C-alpha positions as a Markdown table, in Angstrom:
| # | Residue | x | y | z |
|---|---|---|---|---|
| 1 | Unk | -3.8 | 37.8 | -11.7 |
| 2 | Unk | -3.9 | 37.6 | -7.9 |
| 3 | Unk | -7.6 | 38.6 | -7.9 |
| 4 | Unk | -8.3 | 35.9 | -10.5 |
| 5 | Unk | -6.6 | 33.3 | -8.4 |
| 6 | Unk | -8.3 | 34.4 | -5.2 |
| 7 | Unk | -11.7 | 34.5 | -6.7 |
| 8 | Unk | -11.2 | 31.0 | -8.2 |
| 9 | Unk | -9.9 | 29.5 | -5.0 |
| 10 | Unk | -12.6 | 31.2 | -2.9 |
| 11 | Unk | -15.4 | 30.2 | -5.2 |
| 12 | Unk | -14.1 | 26.6 | -5.2 |
| 13 | Unk | -14.0 | 26.5 | -1.4 |
| 14 | Unk | -17.5 | 27.9 | -1.0 |
| 15 | Unk | -18.8 | 25.4 | -3.6 |
| 16 | Unk | -17.1 | 22.5 | -1.8 |
| 17 | Unk | -18.6 | 23.6 | 1.5 |
| 18 | Unk | -22.1 | 23.9 | 0.2 |
| 19 | Unk | -21.8 | 20.5 | -1.5 |
| 20 | Unk | -20.3 | 18.8 | 1.6 |
| 21 | Unk | -23.3 | 20.1 | 3.7 |
| 22 | Unk | -25.2 | 17.2 | 2.1 |
| 23 | Unk | -23.6 | 14.9 | 4.6 |
| 24 | Unk | -25.6 | 16.5 | 7.4 |
| 25 | Unk | -28.9 | 15.1 | 5.8 |
| 26 | Unk | -31.1 | 18.1 | 6.8 |
| 27 | Unk | -33.4 | 20.1 | 4.7 |
| 28 | Unk | -31.1 | 23.1 | 4.8 |
| 29 | Unk | -28.2 | 20.9 | 3.7 |
| 30 | Unk | -30.2 | 19.7 | 0.6 |
| 31 | Unk | -30.8 | 23.4 | -0.3 |
| 32 | Unk | -27.1 | 24.1 | 0.0 |
| 33 | Unk | -26.4 | 21.1 | -2.2 |
| 34 | Unk | -28.5 | 22.4 | -5.0 |
| 35 | Unk | -26.7 | 25.8 | -4.8 |
| 36 | Unk | -23.2 | 24.2 | -5.1 |
| 37 | Unk | -22.7 | 25.3 | -8.7 |
| 38 | Unk | -23.6 | 28.9 | -7.9 |
| 39 | Unk | -20.2 | 30.1 | -6.7 |
| 40 | Unk | -18.5 | 28.5 | -9.7 |
| 41 | Unk | -21.0 | 30.2 | -12.1 |
| 42 | Unk | -20.5 | 33.6 | -10.4 |
| 43 | Unk | -16.7 | 33.3 | -10.7 |
| 44 | Unk | -17.0 | 32.2 | -14.4 |
| 45 | Unk | -19.5 | 34.9 | -15.4 |
| 46 | Unk | -17.8 | 37.7 | -13.5 |
| 47 | Unk | -14.1 | 36.9 | -13.8 |
| 48 | Unk | -13.9 | 34.7 | -17.0 |
| 49 | Unk | -14.4 | 31.0 | -17.5 |
| 50 | Unk | -10.8 | 30.4 | -16.4 |
| 51 | Unk | -11.7 | 31.6 | -12.9 |
| 52 | Unk | -14.7 | 29.2 | -13.0 |
| 53 | Unk | -12.5 | 26.3 | -14.1 |
| 54 | Unk | -10.1 | 27.1 | -11.3 |
| 55 | Unk | -13.0 | 27.1 | -8.8 |
| 56 | Unk | -14.1 | 23.7 | -10.2 |
| 57 | Unk | -10.7 | 22.2 | -9.7 |
| 58 | Unk | -10.2 | 23.7 | -6.3 |
| 59 | Unk | -13.6 | 22.5 | -5.1 |
| 60 | Unk | -12.9 | 19.0 | -6.4 |
| 61 | Unk | -9.5 | 18.7 | -4.8 |
| 62 | Unk | -10.8 | 20.0 | -1.5 |
| 63 | Unk | -13.6 | 17.4 | -1.5 |
| 64 | Unk | -11.2 | 14.6 | -2.5 |
| 65 | Unk | -8.9 | 15.5 | 0.3 |
| 66 | Unk | -11.7 | 16.0 | 2.8 |
| 67 | Unk | -13.7 | 12.8 | 2.2 |
| 68 | Unk | -10.9 | 10.6 | 0.8 |
| 69 | Unk | -13.4 | 8.7 | -1.4 |
| 70 | Unk | -15.1 | 9.0 | -4.8 |
| 71 | Unk | -17.6 | 11.4 | -3.4 |
| 72 | Unk | -15.9 | 14.3 | -5.2 |
| 73 | Unk | -16.8 | 12.8 | -8.6 |
| 74 | Unk | -20.5 | 13.5 | -7.9 |
| 75 | Unk | -19.5 | 17.1 | -7.4 |
| 76 | Unk | -17.2 | 17.3 | -10.4 |
| 77 | Unk | -19.4 | 15.5 | -13.0 |
| 78 | Unk | -22.8 | 16.3 | -11.6 |
| 79 | Unk | -22.6 | 20.0 | -10.7 |
| 80 | Unk | -19.2 | 21.7 | -11.1 |
| 81 | Unk | -18.3 | 20.9 | -14.7 |
| 82 | Unk | -21.9 | 21.4 | -16.0 |
| 83 | Unk | -22.1 | 24.7 | -14.2 |
| 84 | Unk | -18.8 | 25.8 | -15.6 |
| 85 | Unk | -19.7 | 24.7 | -19.1 |
| 86 | Unk | -23.0 | 26.6 | -19.1 |
| 87 | Unk | -21.2 | 29.7 | -17.9 |
| 88 | Unk | -18.6 | 29.3 | -20.6 |
| 89 | Unk | -21.3 | 29.1 | -23.2 |
| 90 | Unk | -23.1 | 32.1 | -21.8 |
| 91 | Unk | -19.9 | 34.2 | -22.4 |
| 92 | Unk | -19.2 | 32.7 | -25.9 |
| 93 | Unk | -19.5 | 35.3 | -28.7 |
| 94 | Unk | -18.3 | 36.0 | -32.2 |
| 95 | Unk | -17.9 | 39.3 | -34.1 |
| 96 | Unk | -20.9 | 40.2 | -36.1 |
| 97 | Unk | -22.7 | 43.1 | -37.8 |
| 98 | Unk | -21.1 | 46.0 | -39.7 |
| 99 | Unk | -17.3 | 46.1 | -39.5 |
| 100 | Unk | -17.6 | 49.8 | -39.1 |
| 101 | Unk | -19.7 | 49.4 | -36.0 |
| 102 | Unk | -18.6 | 46.0 | -34.7 |
| 103 | Unk | -20.9 | 44.1 | -32.4 |
| 104 | Unk | -20.9 | 40.7 | -30.8 |
| 105 | Unk | -23.2 | 37.8 | -31.6 |
| 106 | Unk | -23.7 | 36.0 | -28.3 |
| 107 | Unk | -24.3 | 32.3 | -28.0 |
| 108 | Unk | -28.1 | 31.9 | -28.1 |
| 109 | Unk | -29.8 | 31.5 | -24.8 |
| 110 | Unk | -32.0 | 28.8 | -26.2 |
| 111 | Unk | -29.0 | 26.6 | -26.9 |
| 112 | Unk | -27.8 | 27.1 | -23.4 |
| 113 | Unk | -31.2 | 25.8 | -22.1 |
| 114 | Unk | -30.9 | 22.8 | -24.4 |
| 115 | Unk | -27.3 | 22.2 | -23.1 |
| 116 | Unk | -28.7 | 22.2 | -19.6 |
| 117 | Unk | -31.2 | 19.5 | -20.5 |
| 118 | Unk | -28.4 | 17.3 | -22.0 |
| 119 | Unk | -26.1 | 17.9 | -19.0 |
| 120 | Unk | -28.9 | 17.1 | -16.6 |
| 121 | Unk | -29.6 | 13.7 | -18.2 |
| 122 | Unk | -25.9 | 13.0 | -18.6 |
| 123 | Unk | -25.1 | 13.7 | -14.9 |
| 124 | Unk | -27.7 | 11.2 | -13.7 |
| 125 | Unk | -26.7 | 8.7 | -16.4 |
| 126 | Unk | -23.1 | 8.8 | -15.1 |
| 127 | Unk | -24.4 | 8.0 | -11.6 |
| 128 | Unk | -26.5 | 4.9 | -12.7 |
| 129 | Unk | -23.6 | 2.4 | -12.7 |
| 130 | Unk | -23.3 | 2.9 | -8.9 |
| 131 | Unk | -26.8 | 1.3 | -8.6 |
| 132 | Unk | -26.3 | -1.6 | -11.0 |
| 133 | Unk | -25.2 | -2.7 | -14.4 |
| 134 | Unk | -28.7 | -3.1 | -15.9 |
| 135 | Unk | -32.2 | -1.7 | -15.6 |
| 136 | Unk | -33.4 | -4.6 | -13.4 |
| 137 | Unk | -30.5 | -4.3 | -11.0 |
| 138 | Unk | -30.8 | -0.5 | -10.8 |
| 139 | Unk | -34.5 | -0.6 | -10.0 |
| 140 | Unk | -34.0 | -3.3 | -7.5 |
| 141 | Unk | -31.4 | -1.2 | -5.7 |
| 142 | Unk | -33.7 | 1.8 | -5.8 |
| 143 | Unk | -36.6 | -0.2 | -4.5 |
| 144 | Unk | -34.5 | -1.5 | -1.6 |
| 145 | Unk | -33.4 | 2.0 | -0.8 |
| 146 | Unk | -36.9 | 3.4 | -0.7 |
| 147 | Unk | -38.1 | 0.4 | 1.4 |
| 148 | Unk | -35.4 | 1.2 | 3.9 |
| 149 | Unk | -36.4 | 4.8 | 4.0 |
| 150 | Unk | -40.1 | 4.0 | 4.6 |
| 151 | Unk | -39.4 | 1.3 | 7.2 |
| 152 | Unk | -36.7 | 3.1 | 9.1 |
| 153 | Unk | -38.8 | 3.4 | 12.3 |
| 154 | Unk | -38.9 | 0.4 | 14.5 |
| 155 | Unk | -42.1 | -1.6 | 14.2 |
| 156 | Unk | -43.0 | -0.1 | 10.8 |
| 157 | Unk | -43.5 | -3.1 | 8.5 |
| 158 | Unk | -44.4 | -1.2 | 5.4 |
| 159 | Unk | -45.5 | 2.1 | 4.0 |
| 160 | Unk | -48.0 | 4.0 | 6.2 |
| 161 | Unk | -51.6 | 3.2 | 5.1 |
| 162 | Unk | -50.4 | 1.0 | 2.3 |
| 163 | Unk | -51.2 | -2.7 | 2.6 |
| 164 | Unk | -49.1 | -3.7 | -0.4 |
| 165 | Unk | -46.1 | -1.4 | -0.8 |
| 166 | Unk | -44.6 | -3.1 | -3.8 |
| 167 | Unk | -46.5 | -1.2 | -6.5 |
| 168 | Unk | -45.5 | 2.1 | -5.0 |
| 169 | Unk | -41.9 | 1.1 | -4.5 |
| 170 | Unk | -41.8 | 0.0 | -8.1 |
| 171 | Unk | -43.3 | 3.3 | -9.3 |
| 172 | Unk | -40.7 | 5.3 | -7.3 |
| 173 | Unk | -37.9 | 3.2 | -8.7 |
| 174 | Unk | -39.0 | 3.8 | -12.2 |
| 175 | Unk | -39.7 | 7.5 | -11.8 |
| 176 | Unk | -36.6 | 8.4 | -9.8 |
| 177 | Unk | -34.0 | 8.5 | -12.7 |
| 178 | Unk | -36.0 | 10.8 | -15.0 |
| 179 | Unk | -37.2 | 12.9 | -12.0 |
| 180 | Unk | -33.6 | 13.3 | -10.8 |
| 181 | Unk | -32.4 | 14.3 | -14.3 |
| 182 | Unk | -35.2 | 16.9 | -14.5 |
| 183 | Unk | -34.3 | 18.3 | -11.1 |
| 184 | Unk | -30.7 | 18.5 | -12.2 |
| 185 | Unk | -31.6 | 20.5 | -15.3 |
| 186 | Unk | -33.8 | 22.8 | -13.3 |
| 187 | Unk | -31.0 | 23.3 | -10.7 |
| 188 | Unk | -28.4 | 24.2 | -13.4 |
| 189 | Unk | -30.8 | 26.7 | -15.1 |
| 190 | Unk | -31.8 | 28.3 | -11.8 |
| 191 | Unk | -28.2 | 28.7 | -10.6 |
| 192 | Unk | -27.2 | 30.1 | -14.0 |
| 193 | Unk | -30.0 | 32.7 | -13.8 |
| 194 | Unk | -29.2 | 33.6 | -10.2 |
| 195 | Unk | -25.5 | 33.8 | -11.0 |
| 196 | Unk | -26.1 | 36.1 | -14.0 |
| 197 | Unk | -28.3 | 38.4 | -11.9 |
| 198 | Unk | -25.8 | 38.6 | -9.1 |
| 199 | Unk | -22.9 | 39.4 | -11.5 |
| 200 | Unk | -25.1 | 41.8 | -13.5 |
| 201 | Unk | -25.9 | 43.8 | -10.4 |
| 202 | Unk | -22.2 | 44.1 | -9.7 |
| 203 | Unk | -21.6 | 45.4 | -13.2 |
| 204 | Unk | -19.2 | 42.6 | -14.2 |
| 205 | Unk | -21.4 | 40.7 | -16.6 |
| 206 | Unk | -20.0 | 41.3 | -20.1 |
| 207 | Unk | -23.1 | 40.0 | -21.8 |
| 208 | Unk | -26.4 | 41.8 | -21.9 |
| 209 | Unk | -28.6 | 39.2 | -20.2 |
| 210 | Unk | -31.5 | 38.3 | -22.5 |
| 211 | Unk | -35.1 | 38.3 | -21.2 |
| 212 | Unk | -37.1 | 35.1 | -20.9 |
| 213 | Unk | -39.0 | 35.9 | -24.1 |
| 214 | Unk | -35.7 | 35.7 | -26.0 |
| 215 | Unk | -35.5 | 31.9 | -25.7 |
| 216 | Unk | -35.9 | 30.1 | -29.0 |
| 217 | Unk | -35.1 | 26.5 | -30.1 |
| 218 | Unk | -34.2 | 25.1 | -33.5 |
| 219 | Unk | -36.6 | 22.7 | -35.2 |
| 220 | Unk | -34.2 | 19.8 | -34.7 |
| 221 | Unk | -34.8 | 20.1 | -30.9 |
| 222 | Unk | -38.5 | 19.1 | -31.4 |
| 223 | Unk | -37.5 | 16.2 | -33.5 |
| 224 | Unk | -35.0 | 15.0 | -30.9 |
| 225 | Unk | -37.6 | 15.4 | -28.2 |
| 226 | Unk | -40.1 | 13.2 | -30.1 |
| 227 | Unk | -37.4 | 10.6 | -30.8 |
| 228 | Unk | -36.4 | 10.5 | -27.2 |
| 229 | Unk | -40.0 | 9.9 | -26.1 |
| 230 | Unk | -40.3 | 7.1 | -28.7 |
| 231 | Unk | -37.0 | 5.6 | -27.6 |
| 232 | Unk | -38.0 | 5.6 | -24.0 |
| 233 | Unk | -40.4 | 2.8 | -24.8 |
| 234 | Unk | -37.4 | 0.5 | -25.6 |
| 235 | Unk | -36.4 | -2.1 | -23.1 |
| 236 | Unk | -33.2 | -2.0 | -21.1 |
| 237 | Unk | -30.8 | 0.8 | -20.6 |
| 238 | Unk | -31.5 | 2.4 | -23.9 |
| 239 | Unk | -35.1 | 3.1 | -22.9 |
| 240 | Unk | -34.0 | 4.3 | -19.5 |
| 241 | Unk | -31.5 | 6.8 | -20.9 |
| 242 | Unk | -33.9 | 8.0 | -23.6 |
| 243 | Unk | -36.6 | 8.5 | -20.9 |
| 244 | Unk | -34.2 | 10.7 | -18.9 |
| 245 | Unk | -33.4 | 12.8 | -21.9 |
| 246 | Unk | -37.1 | 13.1 | -22.7 |
| 247 | Unk | -37.7 | 14.3 | -19.1 |
| 248 | Unk | -35.0 | 16.9 | -19.2 |
| 249 | Unk | -36.0 | 18.1 | -22.7 |
| 250 | Unk | -39.6 | 18.5 | -21.3 |
| 251 | Unk | -38.1 | 21.0 | -18.8 |
| 252 | Unk | -36.4 | 22.9 | -21.6 |
| 253 | Unk | -39.6 | 23.0 | -23.7 |
| 254 | Unk | -41.6 | 24.2 | -20.7 |
| 255 | Unk | -39.1 | 27.1 | -20.3 |
| 256 | Unk | -39.6 | 27.8 | -24.0 |
| 257 | Unk | -43.4 | 27.7 | -23.5 |
| 258 | Unk | -43.2 | 30.3 | -20.8 |
| 259 | Unk | -41.1 | 32.4 | -23.2 |
| 260 | Unk | -43.8 | 32.2 | -25.9 |
| 261 | Unk | -46.5 | 33.1 | -23.4 |
| 262 | Unk | -44.5 | 36.1 | -22.2 |
| 263 | Unk | -44.0 | 37.3 | -25.8 |
| 264 | Unk | -47.6 | 36.7 | -27.1 |
| 265 | Unk | -49.1 | 38.6 | -24.1 |
| 266 | Unk | -47.0 | 41.7 | -24.5 |
| 267 | Unk | -49.8 | 43.6 | -26.4 |
| 268 | Unk | -52.6 | 42.6 | -23.9 |
| 269 | Unk | -53.7 | 45.2 | -21.5 |
| 270 | Unk | -54.5 | 42.4 | -19.0 |
| 271 | Unk | -51.0 | 40.9 | -19.4 |
| 272 | Unk | -50.2 | 41.0 | -15.7 |
| 273 | Unk | -53.4 | 39.3 | -14.8 |
| 274 | Unk | -52.9 | 36.6 | -17.5 |
| 275 | Unk | -49.4 | 35.8 | -16.4 |
| 276 | Unk | -50.3 | 35.8 | -12.7 |
| 277 | Unk | -53.2 | 33.4 | -13.4 |
| 278 | Unk | -50.9 | 31.1 | -15.3 |
| 279 | Unk | -48.3 | 31.0 | -12.7 |
| 280 | Unk | -50.8 | 30.6 | -9.9 |
| 281 | Unk | -52.5 | 27.7 | -11.7 |
| 282 | Unk | -49.1 | 26.0 | -12.2 |
| 283 | Unk | -48.3 | 26.3 | -8.5 |
| 284 | Unk | -51.8 | 25.1 | -7.4 |
| 285 | Unk | -52.5 | 22.3 | -9.9 |
| 286 | Unk | -49.2 | 21.5 | -11.7 |
| 287 | Unk | -50.9 | 20.1 | -14.9 |
| 288 | Unk | -50.8 | 23.5 | -16.7 |
| 289 | Unk | -47.1 | 22.9 | -17.1 |
| 290 | Unk | -47.9 | 20.2 | -19.6 |
| 291 | Unk | -49.9 | 22.7 | -21.7 |
| 292 | Unk | -47.0 | 25.2 | -21.4 |
| 293 | Unk | -44.6 | 22.5 | -22.6 |
| 294 | Unk | -46.8 | 21.8 | -25.6 |
| 295 | Unk | -46.8 | 25.5 | -26.5 |
| 296 | Unk | -43.0 | 25.4 | -26.4 |
| 297 | Unk | -43.0 | 22.3 | -28.6 |
| 298 | Unk | -45.3 | 23.9 | -31.2 |
| 299 | Unk | -43.2 | 27.1 | -31.2 |
| 300 | Unk | -40.1 | 25.2 | -32.0 |
| 301 | Unk | -41.9 | 23.6 | -34.9 |
| 302 | Unk | -43.8 | 26.5 | -36.5 |
| 303 | Unk | -42.6 | 29.6 | -34.6 |
| 304 | Unk | -45.8 | 30.8 | -32.9 |
| 305 | Unk | -44.4 | 34.2 | -32.1 |
| 306 | Unk | -43.8 | 35.0 | -35.7 |
| 307 | Unk | -47.2 | 33.8 | -36.7 |
| 308 | Unk | -49.5 | 35.2 | -34.0 |
| 309 | Unk | -48.1 | 38.5 | -33.0 |
| 310 | Unk | -45.8 | 39.8 | -30.4 |
| 311 | Unk | -42.1 | 40.2 | -31.0 |
| 312 | Unk | -40.7 | 37.5 | -33.3 |
| 313 | Unk | -38.3 | 34.9 | -31.9 |
| 314 | Unk | -34.8 | 36.2 | -32.0 |
| 315 | Unk | -32.7 | 34.7 | -34.9 |
| 316 | Unk | -30.2 | 32.0 | -34.1 |
| 317 | Unk | -27.6 | 30.2 | -36.0 |
| 318 | Unk | -28.9 | 27.8 | -38.6 |
| 319 | Unk | -28.9 | 24.1 | -38.0 |
């Protein structure tokens, strides 16, 4: 019990410190900010979700007392609670198999990825009211913020080398919410992966951590993704929120696409070369990510792994 409390309080303190580093405004502080959920996830994965919840509450209380403002809500709703919830789901299991040789059916990793997409969009959606009450006001606030950033230096009337900065500012204001939601989803998934690896090395991870190729999505996820893309064309807040969900789901389907590629290339002698070429092209050009996302979308619809070789997608609960 004492160890449980010490781990929870210690993880909460570390999470609060890494999050508070954002106030410094440096590149290192931004990196620490994105790692803020990691201590909570390590506590939850290695010492039960109750330790993670204690870390969440301890970090939130510390930030509230430290800053004396609503700054702690960003930590609580944007990083701490989503990180704790994903860790809780990762340890969720039910008895399955033969009663004579009982086993555990763990919560499917694909569902955890989809939850990360939903939480990434939700975290940014909860922050939108601080910028305005409607889309026009939100984008105007963002445009003003970007304009201040680009004209911070004295004597700089506009963006460097850009005679008319309004189109660029408008583009940035439109792109920021879905980009922030996508980054939040990526941050949550990265921290969960790192946390699981750390806890696994220590021998405290109760769940056999699945490989990347084990990710699979239900068909309904592809339908929701298509509906979110269509709804993003709507005017007003509905379109903005749907666009953020579509952006985060694109991250999830990209992860699924990589899982499909890893599975389908298992029987290739040149598998290492194929994967290295794929990852190098992603780093150099970026656009192959769109192809990978489409592969994931098709797999969710028709199960490419079962049709075209490699190990079939692991079964998940019916939807």
